[in-house]
Legacy VTK file of the C-alpha trace (Angstrom):
# vtk DataFile Version 3.0
C-alpha trace
ASCII
DATASET POLYDATA
POINTS 100 float
14.634 -20.129 19.175
14.188 -16.417 19.604
11.600 -14.162 18.071
13.029 -12.052 15.264
12.209 -8.365 14.928
12.788 -6.495 11.694
12.755 -2.732 11.281
12.869 -1.357 7.757
13.017 2.271 6.643
11.856 2.933 3.099
12.431 6.303 1.447
10.468 6.580 -1.792
11.120 9.066 -4.534
8.604 11.933 -4.163
6.706 10.888 -7.284
6.313 7.330 -5.916
5.153 8.016 -2.341
1.572 6.972 -3.113
2.720 3.914 -5.088
4.882 2.718 -2.205
2.165 3.351 0.373
-0.441 1.476 -1.676
1.839 -1.505 -2.234
3.001 -1.527 1.379
-0.629 -1.672 2.551
-1.001 -4.759 0.353
2.129 -6.167 2.009
0.659 -5.487 5.459
-2.485 -7.472 4.685
-0.647 -10.405 3.086
2.200 -10.539 5.615
-0.153 -10.617 8.586
-1.585 -13.833 7.143
1.772 -15.641 7.121
1.846 -18.471 9.695
5.129 -17.305 11.274
4.271 -13.596 11.369
3.524 -12.153 14.799
3.255 -8.483 13.809
3.572 -6.320 10.713
3.029 -2.578 11.140
3.416 0.298 8.685
4.172 3.824 9.877
4.703 7.044 7.912
7.170 9.808 8.764
7.207 13.174 7.028
10.046 15.546 7.836
11.318 18.513 5.860
9.284 17.440 2.820
10.675 13.906 2.791
8.417 10.915 3.371
9.813 7.748 4.895
7.924 4.597 5.723
8.881 2.502 8.722
7.950 -1.155 8.794
8.054 -2.963 12.126
7.846 -6.735 11.848
8.006 -9.670 14.254
8.429 -13.313 13.272
8.279 -16.537 15.272
11.868 -17.400 14.269
14.482 -17.010 11.525
12.737 -19.585 9.325
9.546 -17.506 9.403
11.581 -14.408 8.501
13.023 -16.240 5.496
9.580 -17.555 4.527
8.401 -13.933 4.415
11.283 -12.955 2.124
10.516 -15.942 -0.101
6.776 -15.259 -0.209
5.029 -14.480 -3.462
3.714 -11.132 -2.189
7.155 -9.992 -0.988
8.793 -10.974 -4.278
6.022 -9.243 -6.264
6.452 -6.057 -4.211
10.228 -6.039 -4.696
9.751 -6.573 -8.430
7.396 -3.597 -8.711
9.086 -1.182 -6.344
12.714 -1.482 -7.419
13.003 1.945 -9.040
10.585 3.712 -6.653
13.181 4.244 -3.908
15.251 7.392 -3.351
17.684 5.271 -1.330
18.279 1.616 -0.655
15.879 0.471 2.090
17.541 0.287 5.503
16.744 -3.064 7.084
17.776 -4.073 10.582
17.199 -7.655 11.779
17.195 -8.092 15.543
16.932 -11.083 17.840
14.632 -10.289 20.753
16.110 -10.824 24.185
13.613 -9.284 26.650
10.592 -7.592 25.071
7.274 -6.815 26.776
LINES 1 101
100 0 1 2 3 4 5 6 7 8 9 10 11 12 13 14 15 16 17 18 19 20 21 22 23 24 25 26 27 28 29 30 31 32 33 34 35 36 37 38 39 40 41 42 43 44 45 46 47 48 49 50 51 52 53 54 55 56 57 58 59 60 61 62 63 64 65 66 67 68 69 70 71 72 73 74 75 76 77 78 79 80 81 82 83 84 85 86 87 88 89 90 91 92 93 94 95 96 97 98 99
């Protein structure tokens, strides 16, 4: 089984930037405690007045990725943040082949 990498780009509405950042920091703490999580990093990009958050995740395998999506903290975040986004989050799921 290969390690799974996930890269998500989240673009909040301007009035919800702080809400998204606060909730994403909660996600960072909870997700790093998941048994199948290898890495969960939050980065912030600001360009031309638009804020985007980048989430870089690594999981032991596909089952661990699904366990994250099924987790209580992930479901709670999605329930809160649904109308906070300016665009649908862009999520790319990658299977690692050769990563240092």
